[in-house]
N, C-alpha and C positions, 0 to 999 in steps of 0.2 A: 529521369522525369517522373514526377508524381502528379497523379490526377485525383482531384477531390470533386464531389458533387455537393455543391454549396447552395443553400437557400438564401437568396439576396433580396433586400428591400431596395426597390428603385423608386426614386421620387421625381416629381416635376410639377410645374405650374402650367395650366393650359385653359384656353377658352373651351366652352362647352362642346362646340362643334369638332374640336380636335382630339376629343377623348374616346380612344378605342383601346381594346386589349392590346398591350404592348407599347403603348405611347410613351411609357417611361424608360424604354430600353436604352436611350441615349444618355441616362444618368451616368456621369463620368466617376462618381464615387459611391457606388452602391454599398450599402452596409450588409456585411456577412452575418446572417442571423444564426446559421447552423451549418456544420460541415459533415459530410458522411463519405464512407468508402464505397458504398453502393448506390447506384442510380436509382434502383427500385425503391430502396429505403428513403431516399430523398424525396422521390415522387410522392410516395405514400405520405411523408409527413407534410408536404406542400398543401395537401388537402386541408390541413389545419389552419392554414393562413388565408386571409381574405383581403381582397383589394378594398381600400378605403379611399374616401375623398371627403373634402370639405370646401365650402365656398368662402370667398373673402371679396372684399371690395377693392378695386384697383382704380386709379385715375381714368383708365379707359374702360371701366365696366366691371361685371362680375367675373371672377376667375376661379378656377378650381385647383386645389392642391391634391394631387393623386399620389398614392403609394401602392404599388403592386409588389408582388413576390414571384420570384422565379426559381426554377432549379437550373443551375449553370455548372456544366462540366468545365472545371478549371484546371489548367496545367500549370505546374510550377517546376522550375528547373532544379538542379541539385542543391542550390543555394537558397531555395525557398522563394525565388523571385518569380512573379506573374510571367507566364509565357502566352497563354491563349485562353479564350473562354467560349463556350458555346451553350446557348439557351435551349433547354429540353422542353420546358413547359412554364406557363405563366398562370397566376391565380385569375380565376374568372372576374370579369368586370361586371359590377352590379349596374342596374339600371340607374342612370343619372337623371334626377328630377330637374 
């Protein structure tokens, strides 16, 4: 088994009242931005990533597209196939206007 500490970008669309730190963790296809052998190295690098959001109009009102970054401890089997993942930290949520 191989373990990597990955910085992943997770995204989703939300109503303003639903936006909290970690609201994007149910993204089924997060993008791997970087991968590290050390958890401390990944956590240090996460400080350089910032949660972002933008507003857009939808038929049912204003929505927010949110992108957060996390450090995930990800295990892969001998064939490089995903086994499991645990989130260690998530980029801070800015104040939503």
